[in-house]
Steps between C-alpha positions, in 0.01 A plus 500: 500500500458261795173319572472684832531837323244389242257409779554844655411675171203272442354600836547875456185685405496812289397699806797359692737642239315829479510544875877448496596720205229765462680741735533879507856477364401274214199716419723812496751343263235314296679176582186296582141587416204253502323502160169571681652824639632631172316805365683503170719256316685517170333327209838438330866540600686709240863600445403844632380339829838326523685826452283672757609269785685717750742429784451687830673552829418147614727365224810697605667210681429257217657735242833425661446130437305457177460627143270806482297368204442166671397681819242696299357175372456383859219760512290311250173356639472122473192286561464361856320166501395231742584128500242440226629773271212740578605863470414731787759776529783686327847495647826668408764275352731595787250404770424168332865396457626560852549164672367640829166558327513170313546324830176668613316358198504764226438329162476652156429408138784454252570350156780321322528496119699235308543640152594262216602600149385307195800261542367404844790674675429666837588863561691532833605814685756570763366757744703822527728574791274800574207277589413517870382138522690205350761717318707339221314167512397327180129445449220454252414759235303734725371476861317784656164611647163617366425831671191604694349684201178388340623351172786304671263363765255394229233750599269630228165675479318166520660362817551801728272343761708179502827651636629241742313227314631553146504202270832332420449588135478871585804484728700320226398771246613772738827329576576464128450877470768541770729253324489696175586820687796336684642329193534848358636656821760229580602367159395779263259272306247744350150440624373473142760228427383294794132539409529429129789252465408222739261358761491475876396162648400493869619178658438516879572683824771421754512626863846528648703698753873562483741737676737710294790716614425665836246638576305400186305199378211375289160359590285465194230321312671492164311475174700290255487582130667356194520748215554345154632722224324441170688320219742726307444788743781676687447710807699820547697467825688808614552433870484748790840496674345623829292178499694242302878435497487248216248306294523211257302218338591146608416150400381251763841336509675833541275592793565170671874559462465851645312361802780246564758780498573576868617849406154600376218594739128488426192652655303267732179516300685411178661199664162387638332522165789325324504218752127445486364607161716673243687218329183295457318803356795573273477155348129562426516859366335398174194384695526738801134593459415156643663603833356847550252662741560273799298669774692345793745690720806284559673558833878459482697396805871519573 
């Protein structure tokens, strides 16, 4: 993300973004809806909701290019945010990941989980070849998006009137809900395992933009979590081959060797986090609580 692009995003108001993307076509396809205009919203995103995602005639051209399951996932509704991480709309994953729209300022909320076992080894995954963005690249344990449903936005019965002004603590809680769901979906780690066999630690948020393979890219405020598995606990990891090509635990030295291997490619957010934070955090895993809940948003430039 260049400083000129950052300045552009900083100066965009929520109404600027709404006026650009709240169009008849996007209303018809449910691709962009301001939260204030939503008459109903899911309280929770379930496996049934995932299975109910349907392709339509507008996807016919893409079916010749991409995996059908991954195309269905492009229908999921992510959380559209402004420069200060305030939620104000839902947007389809497809709309939010097209570089043409990113160039116009679309920004969404995301998360990255770095999961460590009780030996302080980090679980890595290699993204599947079926992935539409950043296929076959190595990355951290799980990187995805909280969806525009109440529990993943951090909305509850006590803060309904605060949508758009939710506390960071509520947003973190919602994003952890999404992370538990996606660890199951991508890596086959049962939700009960994640909830009962370890602890999430929220570190900070990073804001970055990066192009992928044409015509896709990322523009996210990314919530960074370290998950520490409890002593003498083992997580079940089954893997979903449509999401993950390979997964393995590595030591710090093994990861550094991988990153020095010119034949291996890594996602841009993973490289940013490694270069700026990860290895320092890794050395301090036993006292990671001392480094949690940083409320700053760190803007990353290329």
